[in-house]
C-alpha positions as CSV (number, residue, x, y, z in Angstrom):
1,M,-32.8,8.9,63.8
2,T,-36.1,10.6,63.0
3,S,-38.8,8.6,64.8
4,I,-42.4,8.8,65.9
5,G,-43.4,6.8,68.8
6,G,-40.4,4.5,68.3
7,A,-41.2,4.0,64.5
8,E,-38.5,5.4,62.4
9,M,-39.5,7.4,59.3
10,V,-36.5,6.0,57.5
11,D,-34.5,3.1,58.9
12,W,-31.1,4.3,57.7
13,N,-29.2,1.3,59.0
14,L,-31.5,-1.0,57.1
15,A,-31.0,1.1,53.9
16,V,-27.2,0.6,54.3
17,A,-27.6,-3.1,55.0
18,T,-30.1,-3.6,52.1
19,A,-27.9,-1.8,49.6
20,T,-24.7,-3.6,50.8
21,R,-26.4,-7.0,50.5
22,F,-27.8,-6.4,46.9
23,V,-25.1,-4.3,45.3
24,R,-23.3,-6.2,42.5
25,P,-19.8,-7.5,43.3
26,G,-17.0,-5.5,41.9
27,P,-14.5,-6.7,39.3
28,E,-12.0,-9.4,40.4
29,V,-8.7,-7.9,41.3
30,S,-5.9,-9.2,43.5
31,R,-5.0,-7.5,46.8
32,D,-1.9,-6.0,45.3
33,E,-3.7,-4.7,42.3
34,A,-6.4,-3.1,44.5
35,R,-3.7,-1.3,46.6
36,A,-2.1,-0.1,43.3
37,V,-5.4,1.2,42.0
38,V,-6.1,3.1,45.2
39,A,-2.6,4.6,45.3
40,E,-2.7,5.7,41.6
41,L,-6.2,7.3,42.1
42,R,-4.9,9.3,45.0
43,R,-1.9,10.5,43.0
44,H,-4.1,11.4,40.1
45,A,-6.5,13.3,42.3
46,K,-3.7,15.3,43.7
47,A,-2.2,16.0,40.2
48,S,-5.6,17.1,38.9
49,E,-5.8,20.0,41.4
50,E,-3.0,21.8,39.6
51,H,-4.3,20.9,36.1
52,V,-7.9,21.9,36.8
53,R,-7.1,25.2,38.7
54,G,-4.6,26.3,36.1
55,F,-7.0,25.6,33.2
56,T,-10.1,27.2,34.9
57,R,-8.2,30.0,36.6
58,M,-10.3,29.4,39.7
59,G,-8.0,29.9,42.7
60,T,-8.7,28.3,46.1
61,D,-5.7,29.1,48.2
62,D,-7.6,30.7,51.0
63,I,-10.5,28.1,51.1
64,H,-10.6,25.1,53.4
65,D,-9.7,22.0,51.4
66,T,-11.8,18.9,51.2
67,P,-10.7,15.3,51.5
68,V,-10.3,12.8,48.7
69,L,-11.7,9.4,49.7
70,V,-11.1,6.2,47.5
71,V,-14.0,3.9,48.4
72,D,-15.6,0.6,47.4
73,R,-19.3,0.2,46.6
74,P,-20.4,-0.2,50.2
75,G,-18.4,2.8,51.2
76,W,-20.1,4.9,48.6
77,V,-23.4,3.6,50.0
78,R,-22.6,4.6,53.5
79,A,-21.3,8.1,52.5
80,N,-24.6,8.8,50.5
81,V,-26.9,7.6,53.3
82,A,-25.1,10.0,55.6
83,G,-25.7,12.8,53.0
84,F,-29.3,11.9,52.6
85,R,-29.9,12.0,56.4
86,E,-28.4,15.5,56.5
87,I,-30.2,17.1,53.5
88,L,-33.6,15.4,54.3
89,K,-33.8,16.1,58.0
90,P,-35.9,19.2,57.7
91,L,-38.4,17.3,55.5
92,L,-38.6,14.3,57.8
93,D,-39.1,16.6,60.8
94,K,-42.0,18.3,58.8
95,V,-43.6,14.9,58.1
96,Q,-43.1,13.9,61.6
97,E,-45.2,16.9,62.8
98,R,-48.1,15.9,60.5
99,R,-48.0,12.1,60.6
100,T,-49.7,11.6,64.0
101,T,-52.5,14.0,63.3
102,S,-53.2,13.4,59.6
103,P,-56.1,11.2,58.6
104,G,-53.7,9.3,56.4
105,G,-51.0,9.0,58.9
106,A,-51.9,5.5,59.8
107,V,-51.6,4.4,56.3
108,L,-47.9,5.6,56.1
109,G,-47.3,4.4,59.6
110,A,-48.3,0.8,58.5
111,V,-45.7,1.1,55.7
112,G,-43.2,2.1,58.3
113,G,-39.5,3.1,58.2
114,K,-38.3,-0.4,57.6
115,V,-40.0,-0.6,54.2
116,T,-38.7,2.9,53.3
117,G,-35.2,1.8,54.3
118,V,-35.5,-1.3,52.1
119,E,-36.7,0.9,49.1
120,L,-33.8,3.3,49.6
121,G,-31.4,0.5,49.9
122,M,-32.5,-1.1,46.7
123,L,-32.2,2.3,44.9
124,L,-28.6,2.8,46.2
125,S,-27.6,-0.8,45.3
126,F,-28.6,0.1,41.8
127,L,-26.6,3.3,41.7
128,A,-23.6,2.1,43.7
129,S,-22.3,0.0,40.7
130,R,-22.6,2.9,38.3
131,V,-21.0,5.9,39.9
132,L,-17.3,6.5,39.1
133,G,-16.8,9.5,41.3
134,Q,-18.9,12.0,43.2
135,Y,-18.4,15.3,45.0
136,E,-20.5,15.1,48.0
137,T,-21.6,18.7,48.7
138,F,-23.6,18.1,51.9
139,A,-21.4,15.7,53.6
140,P,-21.4,15.4,57.4
141,A,-18.2,14.1,58.9
142,T,-18.2,10.8,60.5
143,R,-15.6,8.6,62.2
144,D,-14.9,6.6,58.9
145,L,-15.8,9.4,56.4
146,P,-14.1,12.7,57.1
147,A,-15.3,15.9,55.4
148,G,-13.8,19.2,54.9
149,G,-14.9,22.7,55.9
150,P,-14.2,25.3,58.5
151,P,-13.5,24.0,62.1
152,G,-16.7,23.4,63.9
153,S,-18.8,23.2,60.8
154,P,-21.8,20.9,61.7
155,S,-22.4,19.5,58.3
156,G,-18.9,19.5,56.9
157,G,-17.6,21.1,53.8
158,G,-17.8,18.3,51.3
159,R,-15.6,15.5,50.2
160,L,-14.6,13.9,46.9
161,L,-15.4,10.1,46.5
162,L,-13.7,8.0,43.9
163,V,-15.3,4.5,43.5
164,A,-12.4,2.3,42.6
165,P,-14.3,-0.9,41.7
166,N,-16.5,1.0,39.3
167,I,-13.6,2.8,37.6
168,V,-11.7,-0.5,37.2
169,H,-14.9,-2.1,35.7
170,V,-15.5,0.6,33.2
171,E,-11.9,0.9,32.0
172,R,-12.0,-2.9,31.4
173,E,-15.3,-2.7,29.7
174,L,-14.2,0.1,27.4
175,D,-10.8,-1.5,26.9
176,V,-8.9,1.7,27.4
177,Q,-5.5,2.5,29.0
178,P,-6.1,2.3,32.7
179,H,-3.5,5.0,33.7
180,D,-5.2,7.5,31.3
181,F,-8.8,6.6,32.2
182,R,-8.1,7.0,35.9
183,L,-6.6,10.4,35.5
184,W,-9.4,11.4,33.0
185,V,-12.0,10.6,35.7
186,C,-10.1,12.5,38.4
187,L,-10.0,15.6,36.2
188,H,-13.9,15.6,36.0
189,E,-14.3,15.1,39.7
190,E,-11.6,17.4,40.7
191,T,-13.4,20.2,38.7
192,H,-16.4,19.7,40.9
193,R,-14.3,20.0,44.0
194,T,-12.7,23.2,42.6
195,Q,-16.2,24.7,41.9
196,F,-17.4,24.4,45.4
197,S,-14.1,25.3,47.2
198,A,-13.4,28.4,45.0
199,V,-17.0,29.6,45.1
200,P,-18.0,29.9,48.7
201,W,-21.6,30.9,48.2
202,L,-22.4,28.0,45.9
203,R,-23.0,25.3,48.5
204,D,-25.3,27.5,50.5
205,H,-27.2,28.6,47.4
206,L,-27.8,25.0,46.4
207,E,-28.8,24.0,49.8
208,G,-31.3,26.8,50.0
209,E,-32.8,25.8,46.7
210,I,-33.1,22.1,47.8
211,Q,-34.7,23.0,51.1
212,S,-37.1,25.3,49.3
213,F,-37.9,22.4,47.1
214,L,-38.3,20.0,50.0
215,G,-40.3,22.7,51.9
216,E,-42.9,22.7,49.1
217,T,-43.5,18.9,49.4
218,D,-47.0,17.8,50.2
219,V,-46.7,16.4,53.6
220,D,-50.3,15.3,54.0
221,P,-50.0,11.4,53.6
222,M,-53.2,11.0,51.6
223,T,-52.1,13.9,49.2
224,V,-48.7,12.1,48.8
225,L,-50.4,8.8,48.0
226,E,-52.8,10.4,45.6
227,R,-49.9,12.1,43.7
228,I,-48.0,8.9,43.6
229,R,-51.0,7.2,42.1
230,E,-51.4,9.7,39.5
231,A,-47.8,9.5,38.7
232,A,-48.0,5.7,38.3
233,Q,-51.0,6.1,36.0
234,S,-49.1,8.6,33.8
235,L,-46.1,6.3,33.6
236,S,-48.1,3.2,32.8
237,G,-50.2,5.2,30.1
238,S,-53.5,4.4,32.0
239,R,-54.5,8.0,32.4
240,P,-57.5,9.1,30.3
241,D,-56.7,10.5,26.9
242,S,-58.4,13.6,27.8
243,E,-55.9,14.5,30.5
244,E,-52.8,16.5,29.9
245,D,-49.9,14.8,28.4
246,D,-47.0,14.7,30.7
247,G,-44.4,14.8,28.0
248,G,-42.4,11.8,29.1
249,R,-41.5,13.2,32.5
250,S,-39.9,10.9,35.1
251,F,-41.6,9.6,38.2
252,V,-39.6,12.1,40.3
253,E,-41.0,15.0,38.1
254,L,-44.5,13.6,38.2
255,V,-45.0,13.8,41.8
256,Q,-44.0,17.5,42.1
257,T,-46.0,20.5,42.8
258,P,-46.0,23.4,40.3
259,A,-43.9,25.4,42.7
260,Q,-41.4,22.6,43.0
261,R,-41.2,22.5,39.2
262,E,-40.1,26.2,39.1
263,I,-37.3,25.4,41.7
264,L,-36.4,22.3,39.9
265,G,-35.9,24.5,36.7
266,R,-33.4,26.5,38.5
267,L,-31.7,23.5,40.1
268,T,-31.5,21.9,36.6
269,A,-29.8,24.9,35.2
270,V,-27.2,25.0,38.0
271,M,-26.5,21.3,37.7
272,S,-26.2,21.5,33.9
273,L,-23.6,24.2,34.4
274,L,-21.6,22.2,36.9
275,E,-21.7,19.0,35.0
276,G,-21.0,20.8,31.6
277,H,-18.2,22.7,33.1
278,A,-16.6,19.5,34.4
279,D,-16.8,17.9,31.0
280,F,-15.5,20.9,29.3
281,V,-12.5,21.1,31.7
282,M,-11.9,17.4,31.4
283,D,-11.7,17.8,27.6
284,G,-9.6,21.0,27.8
285,V,-7.0,19.6,30.1
286,G,-7.1,16.1,28.7
287,P,-5.0,16.4,25.5
288,S,-1.9,17.7,27.3
289,V,-2.0,15.2,30.2
290,V,-4.0,12.2,28.9
291,P,-2.5,10.8,25.7
292,S,-5.5,8.6,24.7
293,V,-8.2,11.1,25.7
294,A,-9.9,11.1,22.2
295,E,-10.3,7.3,22.4
296,I,-11.6,7.5,26.0
297,R,-14.1,10.3,25.2
298,E,-15.5,8.5,22.2
299,K,-16.0,5.1,23.9
300,F,-17.4,6.7,27.1
301,Q,-19.9,8.8,25.1
302,Q,-21.1,5.6,23.2
303,R,-21.5,3.9,26.6
304,R,-23.5,6.8,28.1
305,A,-25.8,6.9,25.0
306,K,-26.5,3.2,24.7
307,G,-27.1,2.4,28.4
308,A,-26.5,-1.2,29.8
309,S,-29.9,-2.9,29.2
310,R,-33.7,-2.3,28.7
311,L,-34.1,-2.6,32.5
312,D,-31.3,-0.1,33.1
313,M,-32.8,2.3,30.6
314,A,-36.3,1.9,32.3
315,L,-34.8,2.6,35.7
316,R,-32.9,5.6,34.3
317,K,-36.2,7.0,33.0
318,L,-38.2,6.3,36.1
319,L,-35.6,8.0,38.3
320,G,-34.9,10.8,36.1
321,L,-31.3,9.7,35.5
322,D,-31.7,10.4,31.7
323,A,-32.1,14.0,32.6
324,K,-28.6,13.9,34.1
325,L,-27.2,12.8,30.7
326,R,-28.8,15.7,29.0
327,Q,-27.3,17.9,31.7
328,Y,-23.8,16.9,30.6
329,R,-24.6,17.6,26.9
330,D,-26.5,20.8,27.4
331,G,-24.1,22.2,30.0
332,E,-21.0,21.5,28.0
333,R,-22.4,23.2,25.0
334,F,-23.3,26.2,27.1
335,V,-19.7,26.5,28.7
336,R,-18.0,25.9,25.3
337,A,-20.1,28.6,23.5
338,V,-19.5,31.2,26.3
339,V,-15.8,30.6,26.5
340,E,-15.5,30.8,22.6
341,Q,-17.3,34.2,22.8
342,V,-15.9,35.9,25.9
343,G,-12.9,33.7,27.0
344,M,-12.3,31.9,30.3
345,D,-12.3,35.0,32.4
346,G,-15.5,36.1,30.8
347,F,-17.1,32.8,31.5
348,N,-15.9,32.9,35.1
349,R,-18.3,35.8,35.7
350,V,-20.9,33.0,36.2
351,W,-19.4,32.4,39.6
352,T,-19.9,36.1,40.8
353,S,-23.2,35.5,42.6
354,P,-26.5,33.5,42.2
355,N,-27.7,36.3,40.0
356,T,-25.1,35.5,37.4
357,L,-25.9,31.8,37.2
358,P,-27.6,30.9,33.9
359,T,-31.3,30.1,33.8
360,K,-32.6,27.0,32.2
361,T,-33.5,28.9,29.1
362,E,-30.0,30.5,29.0
363,I,-28.3,27.0,29.1
364,A,-30.0,26.3,25.8
365,K,-29.3,29.9,24.5
366,P,-25.8,30.9,25.8
367,A,-26.0,34.3,23.8
368,D,-28.8,35.3,26.1
369,W,-26.6,34.8,29.2
370,I,-23.8,36.7,27.6
371,A,-26.1,39.6,26.7
372,R,-27.5,39.7,30.2
373,V,-24.4,39.3,32.3
374,H,-21.7,41.0,30.0
375,R,-23.6,43.7,28.4
376,K,-25.3,44.8,31.7
377,A,-21.9,44.8,33.4
378,E,-20.4,46.9,30.6
379,S,-23.2,49.4,30.3
């Protein structure tokens, strides 16, 4: 636990307790039904491996496998808190060094790790009822939550989470065939597992970008508070008219430095690629193994577009989650356009190295990526 003079920067245990307390209850199911759902999701996850690898032509025979865990909402919370602790440790260590000597350190010290823990817990309680599945890239192995990776790997090699209550909730909400919907979800999440297990450098590349992003964070407490104040004014519309329009950016974007925005542009491109590729594979495999895939896709897209409520939409905007929805759409269009032009093997050049990943501009203009990667390789 990162702490200063006994005061924790983030009370992780309190974050878990808060999220577990406030997360919405899952759908009502009998014990037998719950067991059947878990067993079926495990079968579908296993079957999805062959479907996805055959369609994508991404082999992973010599790569350490990663576990598939079927979890409930509190289980998803615990897994993500463990991931947060792992990826944020360098930033928290950096803040720790500055907190005791900074003029604003006392201000943040008064807020304390318990408040931060509660805030993180509330955020996770919101997200825990919405996530269907997740490939945890930076997953430290724990007693209750195993992770893959080479023996002795300190931070694990990832794990695939399937959140059973949320899958059941959505399949009931959409009124779709449960067997088909569960397999459809597994196809998407298995694609993410395949991406990282078949492309060994991808995890380290992402981690490097994230750590660069965190490394640019203003750690002076008063600077942080000032940036948050400016962001709040922008979101509320109270900034003077003469100031630059922020173009509807989220709270997360508004508290960034210019250097962080550059890094975020690269991260956005990669995440758009990964999410769009998963959607493309899910639709490509779907018709042969999921009989009602067209109905599922249509209803799910409508659900994505409309959101659950005004509060839900506001929180999505505040947290930048609406950007994730754009990533699905933009990334899928990129993958589809490239595959149509150069085929699946031609598209798979994207996994050659960090230099062959698309830029944010190329995600919107697939022809530019094809010209850069394919014409350069052929010249």
